[in-house]
CHARMM-style PDB file with segment names, atoms N, HN, CA, C and O in Angstrom:
ATOM      1  N   MET     1     -14.260 -31.680-155.121  1.00  0.00      PROA
ATOM      2  CA  MET     1     -15.699 -31.806-154.483  1.00  0.00      PROA
ATOM      3  C   MET     1     -16.752 -32.082-155.702  1.00  0.00      PROA
ATOM      4  O   MET     1     -17.432 -31.225-156.266  1.00  0.00      PROA
ATOM      5  N   GLY     2     -16.717 -33.785-156.033  1.00  0.00      PROA
ATOM      6  HN  GLY     2     -16.165 -34.482-155.575  1.00  0.00      PROA
ATOM      7  CA  GLY     2     -17.669 -34.509-157.669  1.00  0.00      PROA
ATOM      8  C   GLY     2     -16.455 -34.733-158.290  1.00  0.00      PROA
ATOM      9  O   GLY     2     -16.677 -35.532-159.199  1.00  0.00      PROA
ATOM     10  N   GLN     3     -15.016 -34.367-158.257  1.00  0.00      PROA
ATOM     11  HN  GLN     3     -14.836 -33.718-157.518  1.00  0.00      PROA
ATOM     12  CA  GLN     3     -14.158 -34.531-159.547  1.00  0.00      PROA
ATOM     13  C   GLN     3     -13.774 -35.988-159.832  1.00  0.00      PROA
ATOM     14  O   GLN     3     -13.090 -36.478-158.934  1.00  0.00      PROA
ATOM     15  N   LYS     4     -14.053 -36.819-160.889  1.00  0.00      PROA
ATOM     16  HN  LYS     4     -14.608 -36.421-161.619  1.00  0.00      PROA
ATOM     17  CA  LYS     4     -13.466 -37.755-160.846  1.00  0.00      PROA
ATOM     18  C   LYS     4     -12.118 -38.064-161.720  1.00  0.00      PROA
ATOM     19  O   LYS     4     -11.788 -39.237-161.898  1.00  0.00      PROA
ATOM     20  N   HSD     5     -11.451 -37.135-162.190  1.00  0.00      PROA
ATOM     21  HN  HSD     5     -11.720 -36.182-162.046  1.00  0.00      PROA
ATOM     22  CA  HSD     5     -10.711 -37.207-163.562  1.00  0.00      PROA
ATOM     23  C   HSD     5      -9.384 -36.434-162.019  1.00  0.00      PROA
ATOM     24  O   HSD     5      -9.764 -35.495-161.319  1.00  0.00      PROA
ATOM     25  N   THR     6      -7.957 -37.090-161.822  1.00  0.00      PROA
ATOM     26  HN  THR     6      -7.648 -37.853-162.390  1.00  0.00      PROA
ATOM     27  CA  THR     6      -6.889 -36.300-161.034  1.00  0.00      PROA
ATOM     28  C   THR     6      -6.696 -34.724-161.896  1.00  0.00      PROA
ATOM     29  O   THR     6      -6.498 -34.545-163.098  1.00  0.00      PROA
ATOM     30  N   VAL     7      -6.814 -33.873-160.964  1.00  0.00      PROA
ATOM     31  HN  VAL     7      -6.975 -34.018-159.988  1.00  0.00      PROA
ATOM     32  CA  VAL     7      -6.295 -32.797-160.832  1.00  0.00      PROA
ATOM     33  C   VAL     7      -4.677 -32.419-160.565  1.00  0.00      PROA
ATOM     34  O   VAL     7      -4.057 -33.036-159.698  1.00  0.00      PROA
ATOM     35  N   LYS     8      -4.074 -31.433-161.313  1.00  0.00      PROA
ATOM     36  HN  LYS     8      -4.578 -30.931-162.016  1.00  0.00      PROA
ATOM     37  CA  LYS     8      -2.855 -31.054-160.552  1.00  0.00      PROA
ATOM     38  C   LYS     8      -2.641 -29.815-160.413  1.00  0.00      PROA
ATOM     39  O   LYS     8      -2.888 -29.165-161.429  1.00  0.00      PROA
ATOM     40  N   ILE     9      -2.379 -29.406-159.791  1.00  0.00      PROA
ATOM     41  HN  ILE     9      -2.178 -29.934-158.967  1.00  0.00      PROA
ATOM     42  CA  ILE     9      -1.871 -27.592-158.906  1.00  0.00      PROA
ATOM     43  C   ILE     9      -0.478 -27.477-159.121  1.00  0.00      PROA
ATOM     44  O   ILE     9       0.399 -28.034-158.461  1.00  0.00      PROA
ATOM     45  N   TYR    10      -0.311 -26.624-160.208  1.00  0.00      PROA
ATOM     46  HN  TYR    10      -1.024 -26.171-160.744  1.00  0.00      PROA
ATOM     47  CA  TYR    10       1.075 -25.889-160.148  1.00  0.00      PROA
ATOM     48  C   TYR    10       0.857 -24.694-159.285  1.00  0.00      PROA
ATOM     49  O   TYR    10      -0.232 -24.123-159.333  1.00  0.00      PROA
ATOM     50  N   LYS    11       2.000 -24.183-158.340  1.00  0.00      PROA
ATOM     51  HN  LYS    11       2.885 -24.647-158.301  1.00  0.00      PROA
ATOM     52  CA  LYS    11       2.224 -23.207-157.603  1.00  0.00      PROA
ATOM     53  C   LYS    11       3.205 -22.597-158.128  1.00  0.00      PROA
ATOM     54  O   LYS    11       4.283 -23.192-158.100  1.00  0.00      PROA
ATOM     55  N   MET    12       3.131 -20.767-158.985  1.00  0.00      PROA
ATOM     56  HN  MET    12       2.256 -20.284-159.008  1.00  0.00      PROA
ATOM     57  CA  MET    12       4.269 -20.074-159.381  1.00  0.00      PROA
ATOM     58  C   MET    12       4.662 -19.065-158.631  1.00  0.00      PROA
ATOM     59  O   MET    12       4.009 -18.152-158.127  1.00  0.00      PROA
ATOM     60  N   VAL    13       5.862 -19.326-158.599  1.00  0.00      PROA
ATOM     61  HN  VAL    13       6.392 -20.069-159.009  1.00  0.00      PROA
ATOM     62  CA  VAL    13       6.331 -18.215-157.199  1.00  0.00      PROA
ATOM     63  C   VAL    13       7.165 -17.363-158.164  1.00  0.00      PROA
ATOM     64  O   VAL    13       7.606 -17.982-159.133  1.00  0.00      PROA
ATOM     65  N   THR    14       7.535 -15.744-158.062  1.00  0.00      PROA
ATOM     66  HN  THR    14       7.177 -15.241-157.275  1.00  0.00      PROA
ATOM     67  CA  THR    14       8.047 -15.052-158.860  1.00  0.00      PROA
ATOM     68  C   THR    14       9.444 -14.864-157.991  1.00  0.00      PROA
ATOM     69  O   THR    14       9.252 -14.587-156.807  1.00  0.00      PROA
ATOM     70  N   ARG    15      10.626 -14.961-158.355  1.00  0.00      PROA
ATOM     71  HN  ARG    15      10.782 -15.186-159.317  1.00  0.00      PROA
ATOM     72  CA  ARG    15      11.501 -14.911-158.454  1.00  0.00      PROA
ATOM     73  C   ARG    15      11.832 -13.673-157.844  1.00  0.00      PROA
ATOM     74  O   ARG    15      11.721 -12.608-158.452  1.00  0.00      PROA
ATOM     75  N   ASN    16      12.501 -13.818-155.894  1.00  0.00      PROA
ATOM     76  HN  ASN    16      12.591 -14.683-155.401  1.00  0.00      PROA
ATOM     77  CA  ASN    16      13.342 -12.466-155.724  1.00  0.00      PROA
ATOM     78  C   ASN    16      11.832 -11.381-155.104  1.00  0.00      PROA
ATOM     79  O   ASN    16      11.918 -10.161-154.967  1.00  0.00      PROA
ATOM     80  N   SER    17      10.251 -12.397-154.743  1.00  0.00      PROA
ATOM     81  HN  SER    17      10.181 -13.388-154.854  1.00  0.00      PROA
ATOM     82  CA  SER    17       9.147 -11.635-154.206  1.00  0.00      PROA
ATOM     83  C   SER    17       8.703 -11.807-153.149  1.00  0.00      PROA
ATOM     84  O   SER    17       8.053 -12.851-153.123  1.00  0.00      PROA
ATOM     85  N   ILE    18       8.725 -11.250-152.152  1.00  0.00      PROA
ATOM     86  HN  ILE    18       9.253 -10.401-152.173  1.00  0.00      PROA
ATOM     87  CA  ILE    18       7.949 -11.130-151.077  1.00  0.00      PROA
ATOM     88  C   ILE    18       7.563 -13.317-150.558  1.00  0.00      PROA
ATOM     89  O   ILE    18       8.009 -14.046-149.672  1.00  0.00      PROA
ATOM     90  N   GLU    19       6.476 -13.550-151.800  1.00  0.00      PROA
ATOM     91  HN  GLU    19       6.113 -12.958-152.519  1.00  0.00      PROA
ATOM     92  CA  GLU    19       6.177 -14.671-151.662  1.00  0.00      PROA
ATOM     93  C   GLU    19       6.690 -15.659-151.250  1.00  0.00      PROA
ATOM     94  O   GLU    19       6.279 -16.367-150.332  1.00  0.00      PROA
ATOM     95  N   GLU    20       7.804 -15.824-152.003  1.00  0.00      PROA
ATOM     96  HN  GLU    20       8.139 -15.249-152.749  1.00  0.00      PROA
ATOM     97  CA  GLU    20       9.156 -16.557-151.807  1.00  0.00      PROA
ATOM     98  C   GLU    20       9.809 -16.526-150.440  1.00  0.00      PROA
ATOM     99  O   GLU    20      10.185 -17.345-149.602  1.00  0.00      PROA
ATOM    100  N   LYS    21       9.774 -15.201-150.595  1.00  0.00      PROA
ATOM    101  HN  LYS    21       9.469 -14.536-151.276  1.00  0.00      PROA
ATOM    102  CA  LYS    21      10.454 -15.185-148.885  1.00  0.00      PROA
ATOM    103  C   LYS    21       9.601 -15.738-147.880  1.00  0.00      PROA
ATOM    104  O   LYS    21      10.112 -16.122-146.828  1.00  0.00      PROA
ATOM    105  N   ILE    22       8.050 -15.854-148.112  1.00  0.00      PROA
ATOM    106  HN  ILE    22       7.635 -15.542-148.967  1.00  0.00      PROA
ATOM    107  CA  ILE    22       7.311 -16.245-146.646  1.00  0.00      PROA
ATOM    108  C   ILE    22       7.456 -17.910-146.983  1.00  0.00      PROA
ATOM    109  O   ILE    22       7.561 -18.793-146.133  1.00  0.00      PROA
ATOM    110  N   ILE    23       7.436 -18.071-148.300  1.00  0.00      PROA
ATOM    111  HN  ILE    23       7.351 -17.353-148.991  1.00  0.00      PROA
ATOM    112  CA  ILE    23       7.610 -19.568-148.235  1.00  0.00      PROA
ATOM    113  C   ILE    23       8.679 -19.955-147.901  1.00  0.00      PROA
ATOM    114  O   ILE    23       8.746 -20.393-146.753  1.00  0.00      PROA
ATOM    115  N   SER    24       9.735 -19.955-148.606  1.00  0.00      PROA
ATOM    116  HN  SER    24       9.680 -19.599-149.539  1.00  0.00      PROA
ATOM    117  CA  SER    24      11.013 -19.921-147.002  1.00  0.00      PROA
ATOM    118  C   SER    24      10.667 -19.377-146.124  1.00  0.00      PROA
ATOM    119  O   SER    24      10.736 -20.040-145.090  1.00  0.00      PROA
ATOM    120  N   LEU    25      10.246 -18.277-146.012  1.00  0.00      PROA
ATOM    121  HN  LEU    25      10.190 -17.738-146.852  1.00  0.00      PROA
ATOM    122  CA  LEU    25      10.442 -19.009-143.823  1.00  0.00      PROA
ATOM    123  C   LEU    25       9.460 -19.967-143.559  1.00  0.00      PROA
ATOM    124  O   LEU    25       9.666 -20.574-142.508  1.00  0.00      PROA
ATOM    125  N   GLN    26       8.350 -20.334-144.241  1.00  0.00      PROA
ATOM    126  HN  GLN    26       8.183 -19.841-145.095  1.00  0.00      PROA
ATOM    127  CA  GLN    26       7.356 -21.167-144.199  1.00  0.00      PROA
ATOM    128  C   GLN    26       8.469 -22.671-143.671  1.00  0.00      PROA
ATOM    129  O   GLN    26       8.672 -23.182-142.570  1.00  0.00      PROA
ATOM    130  N   HSD    27       8.920 -22.944-144.890  1.00  0.00      PROA
ATOM    131  HN  HSD    27       8.755 -22.529-145.785  1.00  0.00      PROA
ATOM    132  CA  HSD    27       9.900 -24.561-144.491  1.00  0.00      PROA
ATOM    133  C   HSD    27      10.787 -24.335-143.788  1.00  0.00      PROA
ATOM    134  O   HSD    27      11.236 -25.371-143.298  1.00  0.00      PROA
ATOM    135  N   LYS    28      11.516 -23.047-143.340  1.00  0.00      PROA
ATOM    136  HN  LYS    28      11.151 -22.206-143.738  1.00  0.00      PROA
ATOM    137  CA  LYS    28      12.586 -22.769-142.118  1.00  0.00      PROA
ATOM    138  C   LYS    28      11.753 -23.511-140.876  1.00  0.00      PROA
ATOM    139  O   LYS    28      12.063 -24.636-140.485  1.00  0.00      PROA
ATOM    140  N   LYS    29      11.036 -23.005-140.504  1.00  0.00      PROA
ATOM    141  HN  LYS    29      10.784 -22.091-140.822  1.00  0.00      PROA
ATOM    142  CA  LYS    29       9.696 -22.831-139.251  1.00  0.00      PROA
ATOM    143  C   LYS    29       9.300 -24.849-139.626  1.00  0.00      PROA
ATOM    144  O   LYS    29       9.298 -25.599-138.649  1.00  0.00      PROA
ATOM    145  N   ALA    30       9.121 -25.220-140.516  1.00  0.00      PROA
ATOM    146  HN  ALA    30       9.123 -24.611-141.309  1.00  0.00      PROA
ATOM    147  CA  ALA    30       9.138 -26.444-141.049  1.00  0.00      PROA
ATOM    148  C   ALA    30       9.648 -27.280-140.388  1.00  0.00      PROA
ATOM    149  O   ALA    30       9.102 -28.106-139.657  1.00  0.00      PROA
ATOM    150  N   ASP    31      10.975 -27.085-140.651  1.00  0.00      PROA
ATOM    151  HN  ASP    31      11.418 -26.414-141.245  1.00  0.00      PROA
ATOM    152  CA  ASP    31      12.559 -27.532-140.743  1.00  0.00      PROA
ATOM    153  C   ASP    31      12.396 -27.524-139.103  1.00  0.00      PROA
ATOM    154  O   ASP    31      12.100 -28.633-138.657  1.00  0.00      PROA
ATOM    155  N   LEU    32      12.512 -26.657-138.295  1.00  0.00      PROA
ATOM    156  HN  LEU    32      12.752 -25.757-138.658  1.00  0.00      PROA
ATOM    157  CA  LEU    32      12.674 -26.327-137.083  1.00  0.00      PROA
ATOM    158  C   LEU    32      12.010 -27.505-136.186  1.00  0.00      PROA
ATOM    159  O   LEU    32      12.524 -28.318-135.418  1.00  0.00      PROA
ATOM    160  N   ALA    33      10.630 -27.276-136.593  1.00  0.00      PROA
ATOM    161  HN  ALA    33      10.212 -26.616-137.217  1.00  0.00      PROA
ATOM    162  CA  ALA    33       9.573 -27.882-135.899  1.00  0.00      PROA
ATOM    163  C   ALA    33       9.769 -29.407-135.656  1.00  0.00      PROA
ATOM    164  O   ALA    33       9.478 -30.121-134.696  1.00  0.00      PROA
ATOM    165  N   LYS    34      10.546 -29.742-137.227  1.00  0.00      PROA
ATOM    166  HN  LYS    34      10.782 -29.162-138.007  1.00  0.00      PROA
ATOM    167  CA  LYS    34      10.928 -31.196-137.459  1.00  0.00      PROA
ATOM    168  C   LYS    34      12.517 -31.704-136.445  1.00  0.00      PROA
ATOM    169  O   LYS    34      12.610 -32.890-136.127  1.00  0.00      PROA
ATOM    170  N   ILE    35      13.535 -30.811-136.070  1.00  0.00      PROA
ATOM    171  HN  ILE    35      13.460 -29.848-136.328  1.00  0.00      PROA
ATOM    172  CA  ILE    35      14.932 -30.454-135.306  1.00  0.00      PROA
ATOM    173  C   ILE    35      14.094 -30.772-133.701  1.00  0.00      PROA
ATOM    174  O   ILE    35      14.226 -31.880-133.181  1.00  0.00      PROA
ATOM    175  N   ILE    36      13.510 -30.014-133.234  1.00  0.00      PROA
ATOM    176  HN  ILE    36      13.403 -29.114-133.656  1.00  0.00      PROA
ATOM    177  CA  ILE    36      12.765 -30.096-132.577  1.00  0.00      PROA
ATOM    178  C   ILE    36      11.897 -30.808-131.565  1.00  0.00      PROA
ATOM    179  O   ILE    36      11.706 -30.646-130.360  1.00  0.00      PROA
ATOM    180  N   LEU    37      11.367 -31.782-132.608  1.00  0.00      PROA
ATOM    181  HN  LEU    37      11.522 -31.914-133.587  1.00  0.00      PROA
ATOM    182  CA  LEU    37      10.200 -32.672-131.863  1.00  0.00      PROA
ATOM    183  C   LEU    37      10.820 -34.245-132.345  1.00  0.00      PROA
ATOM    184  O   LEU    37      11.392 -34.709-133.332  1.00  0.00      PROA
ATOM    185  N   ASP    38      10.480 -34.590-131.420  1.00  0.00      PROA
ATOM    186  HN  ASP    38      10.015 -34.213-130.618  1.00  0.00      PROA
ATOM    187  CA  ASP    38      11.184 -36.394-132.979  1.00  0.00      PROA
ATOM    188  C   ASP    38       9.863 -37.176-133.067  1.00  0.00      PROA
ATOM    189  O   ASP    38       8.805 -36.697-132.659  1.00  0.00      PROA
ATOM    190  N   ASN    39       9.961 -38.338-133.589  1.00  0.00      PROA
ATOM    191  HN  ASN    39      10.821 -38.727-133.921  1.00  0.00      PROA
ATOM    192  CA  ASN    39       8.731 -38.709-134.315  1.00  0.00      PROA
ATOM    193  C   ASN    39       7.371 -39.334-132.971  1.00  0.00      PROA
ATOM    194  O   ASN    39       6.224 -39.758-133.115  1.00  0.00      PROA
ATOM    195  N   ASP    40       8.084 -39.145-131.965  1.00  0.00      PROA
ATOM    196  HN  ASP    40       9.015 -38.801-131.848  1.00  0.00      PROA
ATOM    197  CA  ASP    40       6.729 -39.279-130.971  1.00  0.00      PROA
ATOM    198  C   ASP    40       6.242 -37.616-131.146  1.00  0.00      PROA
ATOM    199  O   ASP    40       5.958 -37.237-130.010  1.00  0.00      PROA
ATOM    200  N   GLY    41       6.091 -36.768-131.888  1.00  0.00      PROA
ATOM    201  HN  GLY    41       6.322 -37.076-132.810  1.00  0.00      PROA
ATOM    202  CA  GLY    41       5.586 -35.360-131.388  1.00  0.00      PROA
ATOM    203  C   GLY    41       6.135 -34.703-129.696  1.00  0.00      PROA
ATOM    204  O   GLY    41       5.794 -33.828-128.900  1.00  0.00      PROA
ATOM    205  N   MET    42       6.948 -35.544-129.800  1.00  0.00      PROA
ATOM    206  HN  MET    42       7.225 -36.254-130.447  1.00  0.00      PROA
ATOM    207  CA  MET    42       7.702 -34.407-128.115  1.00  0.00      PROA
ATOM    208  C   MET    42       8.714 -34.497-128.113  1.00  0.00      PROA
ATOM    209  O   MET    42       9.534 -35.265-128.617  1.00  0.00      PROA
ATOM    210  N   ALA    43       8.738 -33.320-127.252  1.00  0.00      PROA
ATOM    211  HN  ALA    43       8.072 -32.697-126.842  1.00  0.00      PROA
ATOM    212  CA  ALA    43      10.497 -32.343-127.743  1.00  0.00      PROA
ATOM    213  C   ALA    43      11.271 -33.766-126.856  1.00  0.00      PROA
ATOM    214  O   ALA    43      10.887 -34.674-126.119  1.00  0.00      PROA
ATOM    215  N   GLN    44      12.261 -33.403-127.315  1.00  0.00      PROA
ATOM    216  HN  GLN    44      12.573 -32.666-127.915  1.00  0.00      PROA
ATOM    217  CA  GLN    44      13.638 -34.021-127.601  1.00  0.00      PROA
ATOM    218  C   GLN    44      14.056 -33.259-125.967  1.00  0.00      PROA
ATOM    219  O   GLN    44      13.854 -32.126-125.530  1.00  0.00      PROA
ATOM    220  N   ALA    45      14.892 -34.814-125.209  1.00  0.00      PROA
ATOM    221  HN  ALA    45      15.056 -35.735-125.564  1.00  0.00      PROA
ATOM    222  CA  ALA    45      14.786 -33.673-123.684  1.00  0.00      PROA
ATOM    223  C   ALA    45      16.172 -33.574-123.785  1.00  0.00      PROA
ATOM    224  O   ALA    45      16.390 -32.680-122.968  1.00  0.00      PROA
ATOM    225  N   THR    46      17.394 -33.936-124.301  1.00  0.00      PROA
ATOM    226  HN  THR    46      17.216 -34.662-124.966  1.00  0.00      PROA
ATOM    227  CA  THR    46      18.306 -33.482-124.422  1.00  0.00      PROA
ATOM    228  C   THR    46      18.858 -32.842-126.213  1.00  0.00      PROA
ATOM    229  O   THR    46      18.279 -33.200-127.239  1.00  0.00      PROA
ATOM    230  N   MET    47      19.664 -32.191-126.197  1.00  0.00      PROA
ATOM    231  HN  MET    47      20.135 -31.900-125.364  1.00  0.00      PROA
ATOM    232  CA  MET    47      19.586 -31.809-127.596  1.00  0.00      PROA
ATOM    233  C   MET    47      21.272 -31.170-127.663  1.00  0.00      PROA
ATOM    234  O   MET    47      21.411 -30.092-127.086  1.00  0.00      PROA
ATOM    235  N   ASN    48      22.424 -31.717-128.267  1.00  0.00      PROA
ATOM    236  HN  ASN    48      22.311 -32.593-128.736  1.00  0.00      PROA
ATOM    237  CA  ASN    48      23.526 -31.688-128.879  1.00  0.00      PROA
ATOM    238  C   ASN    48      23.737 -30.449-129.621  1.00  0.00      PROA
ATOM    239  O   ASN    48      22.968 -30.063-130.501  1.00  0.00      PROA
ATOM    240  N   ARG    49      25.395 -29.478-129.042  1.00  0.00      PROA
ATOM    241  HN  ARG    49      26.019 -29.792-128.327  1.00  0.00      PROA
ATOM    242  CA  ARG    49      25.349 -28.734-129.728  1.00  0.00      PROA
ATOM    243  C   ARG    49      25.232 -28.402-130.991  1.00  0.00      PROA
ATOM    244  O   ARG    49      24.628 -27.359-131.241  1.00  0.00      PROA
ATOM    245  N   GLU    50      25.729 -29.135-131.995  1.00  0.00      PROA
ATOM    246  HN  GLU    50      26.220 -29.983-131.793  1.00  0.00      PROA
ATOM    247  CA  GLU    50      25.641 -29.620-133.584  1.00  0.00      PROA
ATOM    248  C   GLU    50      23.834 -28.990-133.656  1.00  0.00      PROA
ATOM    249  O   GLU    50      23.694 -27.908-134.227  1.00  0.00      PROA
ATOM    250  N   SER    51      22.664 -29.613-133.140  1.00  0.00      PROA
ATOM    251  HN  SER    51      22.778 -30.492-132.676  1.00  0.00      PROA
ATOM    252  CA  SER    51      20.989 -28.989-133.976  1.00  0.00      PROA
ATOM    253  C   SER    51      21.243 -28.514-133.086  1.00  0.00      PROA
ATOM    254  O   SER    51      20.053 -28.203-133.124  1.00  0.00      PROA
ATOM    255  N   LEU    52      21.916 -27.727-131.496  1.00  0.00      PROA
ATOM    256  HN  LEU    52      22.883 -27.980-131.465  1.00  0.00      PROA
ATOM    257  CA  LEU    52      21.389 -25.814-130.995  1.00  0.00      PROA
ATOM    258  C   LEU    52      21.866 -25.473-132.431  1.00  0.00      PROA
ATOM    259  O   LEU    52      21.012 -24.881-133.091  1.00  0.00      PROA
ATOM    260  N   LEU    53      22.993 -25.706-133.035  1.00  0.00      PROA
ATOM    261  HN  LEU    53      23.687 -26.188-132.500  1.00  0.00      PROA
ATOM    262  CA  LEU    53      23.365 -24.574-133.647  1.00  0.00      PROA
ATOM    263  C   LEU    53      22.618 -24.543-135.367  1.00  0.00      PROA
ATOM    264  O   LEU    53      22.809 -23.745-136.285  1.00  0.00      PROA
ATOM    265  N   LYS    54      21.913 -25.517-135.302  1.00  0.00      PROA
ATOM    266  HN  LYS    54      21.758 -26.165-134.557  1.00  0.00      PROA
ATOM    267  CA  LYS    54      21.609 -25.741-136.367  1.00  0.00      PROA
ATOM    268  C   LYS    54      20.110 -24.797-136.502  1.00  0.00      PROA
ATOM    269  O   LYS    54      19.559 -24.072-137.330  1.00  0.00      PROA
ATOM    270  N   ILE    55      19.875 -25.315-135.148  1.00  0.00      PROA
ATOM    271  HN  ILE    55      20.322 -25.904-134.475  1.00  0.00      PROA
ATOM    272  CA  ILE    55      18.305 -23.848-134.631  1.00  0.00      PROA
ATOM    273  C   ILE    55      18.986 -22.827-135.002  1.00  0.00      PROA
ATOM    274  O   ILE    55      19.155 -22.466-136.167  1.00  0.00      PROA
ATOM    275  N   LEU    56      19.309 -22.437-134.255  1.00  0.00      PROA
ATOM    276  HN  LEU    56      19.173 -22.730-133.309  1.00  0.00      PROA
ATOM    277  CA  LEU    56      19.968 -20.935-134.621  1.00  0.00      PROA
ATOM    278  C   LEU    56      20.472 -20.105-135.729  1.00  0.00      PROA
ATOM    279  O   LEU    56      20.713 -18.906-135.872  1.00  0.00      PROA
ATOM    280  N   LYS    57      20.523 -20.836-136.237  1.00  0.00      PROA
ATOM    281  HN  LYS    57      20.327 -21.809-136.121  1.00  0.00      PROA
ATOM    282  CA  LYS    57      21.370 -20.845-137.399  1.00  0.00      PROA
ATOM    283  C   LYS    57      19.680 -19.630-138.897  1.00  0.00      PROA
ATOM    284  OT1 LYS    57      19.959 -19.385-140.070  1.00  0.00      PROA
TER     285      LYS     57
END
């Protein structure tokens, strides 16, 4: 907002903390959404065994 120079943001997370676990869970959920949805944002009609096992891990 009104800043004319590039601003760098760093997110620092303590190892083995609740915050780290939450971020990890967010990444897993995002990956799951990518697996389930194709490029058009529509659910895939069929899913092979490997894809299903990857989702369930």
